C-alpha positions as CSV (number, residue, x, y, z in Angstrom):
1,W,85.3,103.8,150.9
2,W,85.9,103.0,147.2
3,L,84.2,105.7,145.2
4,D,84.9,108.8,147.4
5,P,88.6,108.5,146.8
6,I,88.2,108.1,143.1
7,Y,85.6,110.8,142.5
8,K,86.0,113.1,145.4
9,G,89.7,112.8,146.4
10,S,89.0,111.9,150.0
11,Y,87.8,109.2,152.3
12,P,84.4,109.4,153.9
13,M,85.3,110.8,157.3
14,E,81.9,109.9,158.8
15,L,82.9,106.2,158.4
16,C,86.3,106.5,159.9
17,H,86.8,105.3,163.5
18,P,90.3,104.9,164.8
19,Q,89.6,101.4,166.2
20,D,87.1,99.9,163.7
21,N,87.7,101.7,160.5
22,P,91.0,103.6,160.6
23,L,92.0,105.7,157.6
24,P,94.6,104.0,155.3
25,N,98.1,105.4,155.4
26,I,97.9,108.1,152.7
27,L,101.0,109.5,150.9
28,S,101.1,113.0,149.5
29,N,100.6,112.0,145.8
30,D,98.1,109.1,146.5
31,F,94.8,111.0,145.7
32,K,96.2,112.5,142.5
33,I,96.9,108.9,141.3
34,I,93.6,107.5,142.7
35,Q,91.6,110.3,141.0
36,S,92.9,109.5,137.5
37,P,89.9,110.0,135.2
38,T,87.7,107.0,134.5
39,D,86.1,106.1,131.2
40,F,83.2,104.3,133.1
41,L,82.2,102.8,136.4
42,G,81.3,99.1,136.5
43,I,78.9,98.1,139.3
44,N,77.7,94.7,140.3
45,V,74.1,94.8,141.4
46,Y,72.3,91.9,143.0
47,A,70.1,93.2,145.9
48,G,69.4,96.4,147.7
49,L,69.0,97.0,151.4
50,L,66.0,98.5,153.2
51,V,67.0,101.5,155.3
52,K,65.3,104.1,157.4
53,A,66.4,107.5,158.6
54,A,68.6,107.5,161.7
55,P,70.9,109.9,163.5
56,Q,74.3,110.6,162.1
57,P,77.1,109.6,161.4
58,L,75.4,107.6,158.6
59,G,71.9,109.1,158.6
60,Y,70.3,105.7,158.2
61,T,70.0,102.3,159.7
62,I,69.4,99.0,157.9
63,V,66.0,97.3,158.6
64,P,65.0,93.7,157.8
65,Y,63.0,92.8,154.8
66,P,59.4,91.7,155.2
67,K,59.1,88.0,155.7
68,K,57.4,87.5,152.3
69,T,60.3,89.0,150.3
70,P,61.3,86.5,147.7
71,L,64.8,85.1,148.0
72,T,67.4,83.4,145.7
73,S,69.0,80.2,146.7
74,M,71.8,82.3,148.1
75,Q,69.1,83.8,150.5
76,W,69.6,87.2,148.8
77,A,66.5,89.3,148.7
78,I,65.1,89.8,145.2
79,T,64.8,93.6,144.9
80,P,64.4,94.6,141.2
81,N,64.5,98.3,141.8
82,A,68.1,98.0,143.0
83,T,69.5,98.4,139.5
84,Y,67.6,101.7,139.1
85,W,68.5,103.2,142.5
86,A,72.2,102.1,142.3
87,I,72.6,104.1,139.1
88,K,70.5,107.0,140.2
89,I,72.1,107.5,143.6
90,L,75.7,107.1,142.2
91,S,74.9,109.5,139.4
92,Q,73.7,112.1,141.9
93,K,76.6,111.6,144.3
94,Y,79.5,111.3,141.8
95,A,80.4,112.8,138.4
96,V,80.5,109.4,136.6
97,P,80.6,109.8,132.9
98,K,79.2,106.3,132.1
99,F,77.9,103.2,133.9
100,Y,77.9,99.5,133.1
101,I,76.1,97.0,135.2
102,T,78.9,94.5,135.1
103,E,77.0,91.8,137.0
104,N,73.4,91.1,137.7
105,G,71.8,87.7,138.1
106,A,70.5,85.2,140.6
107,A,71.3,81.7,141.9
108,F,68.5,79.2,141.9
109,T,68.3,75.4,142.3
110,D,68.2,74.2,138.7
111,H,67.8,70.7,137.5
112,V,67.8,69.0,134.1
113,S,64.5,67.3,133.5
114,L,64.2,63.8,132.1
115,G,63.4,65.5,128.8
116,G,66.7,67.3,128.9
117,E,65.3,70.8,129.7
118,V,66.0,73.3,132.5
119,A,62.8,75.2,133.1
120,D,64.1,78.1,135.3
121,E,61.1,80.4,135.2
122,N,62.2,82.0,138.4
123,R,65.4,83.3,136.7
124,I,63.4,84.6,133.7
125,N,61.1,86.5,136.1
126,F,64.2,87.8,138.0
127,Y,65.7,89.2,134.8
128,K,62.4,90.6,133.5
129,N,61.8,92.6,136.7
130,Y,65.4,93.8,137.0
131,L,65.6,94.8,133.4
132,R,62.4,96.8,133.7
133,F,64.0,99.0,136.3
134,T,67.3,99.1,134.4
135,H,65.3,100.4,131.4
136,K,63.7,103.0,133.7
137,A,67.2,104.4,134.4
138,V,67.9,104.6,130.7
139,A,64.6,106.2,129.9
140,E,65.4,108.9,132.5
141,G,68.6,109.7,130.8
142,L,71.0,108.2,133.4
143,P,74.3,107.3,131.7
144,L,74.0,103.5,131.6
145,A,75.9,102.2,128.6
146,G,75.5,98.5,129.1
147,Y,74.3,95.5,131.1
148,F,75.8,92.1,131.7
149,A,73.9,89.1,132.9
150,W,75.7,87.0,135.5
151,S,76.5,84.5,134.3
152,L,76.6,82.7,131.0
153,M,77.3,79.3,132.6
154,D,77.1,77.8,136.0
155,N,80.6,78.1,137.5
156,F,82.6,78.2,140.7
157,E,81.1,80.7,143.1
158,W,83.9,82.1,145.2
159,A,82.3,81.7,148.6
160,H,80.0,78.7,147.9
161,G,82.0,76.6,145.4
162,Y,79.8,74.6,142.9
163,S,76.7,74.6,145.2
164,Q,75.1,77.7,143.6
165,R,74.0,78.0,140.0
166,F,73.9,81.5,138.4
167,G,74.2,80.5,134.8
168,L,72.0,80.8,131.8
169,I,73.6,77.5,130.8
170,H,73.5,74.4,133.1
171,V,76.8,72.7,133.6
172,D,76.9,69.0,134.7
173,Y,80.1,69.2,136.8
174,N,80.7,65.4,136.5
175,T,80.5,65.2,132.7
176,L,80.9,69.0,131.8
177,K,77.8,68.7,129.6
178,R,76.3,72.1,129.0
179,T,72.5,72.5,128.7
180,P,71.0,75.9,127.8
181,K,68.3,76.7,130.3
182,K,64.9,78.2,129.4
183,S,66.3,81.6,130.6
184,Y,69.1,81.3,128.0
185,Y,66.6,81.1,125.1
186,W,64.6,84.0,126.6
187,Y,67.6,86.2,127.2
188,R,68.9,85.4,123.7
189,Q,65.7,86.9,122.3
190,V,66.0,90.0,124.6
191,I,69.5,90.9,123.5
192,S,68.9,90.1,119.8
193,K,65.8,92.3,119.6
194,N,67.1,94.8,122.2
195,E,63.7,94.8,123.9
196,L,62.2,93.2,126.9
197,I,60.3,90.0,126.0
198,T,57.3,89.5,128.4
């Protein structure tokens, strides 16, 4: 719905149904404007979906994850290969000159210990695994130019308010005290050395 108009100059007709998904009202010059060249495509990647082949119009159907699939506190499946496949599939489907992963991260239940630390090993493991697959895309020559962890600090999550913590830095919402989490120190090493710290 979003990328076909930009990179192909049309809407995906297989997804258009007069009652459920009608085509937008398109004026004669719309696609010329919509198809203005892009310097890059920014994609937010959190989790992939499991699919299996199915009859058209889509050619696939979504299937549930196995029960043992790890989840974030948002109940999103942790699927590290999602960064790789998002870039690979979009590269094959569209003539994108350059990609940035503009958001990738995970919400977990974080607490400041009595010693003043936030030991969020689950977030470190999340980033380690996702970055491995991100590196695979780069190693294969896919046009990934940058990666942004989401997010620097705990903040207001648009659908869940302050109940979900994505940040590398813990924020006490009562006092606004900021406490760097263990993931913050780990990620700082990763980006300063430009290599994955295991």
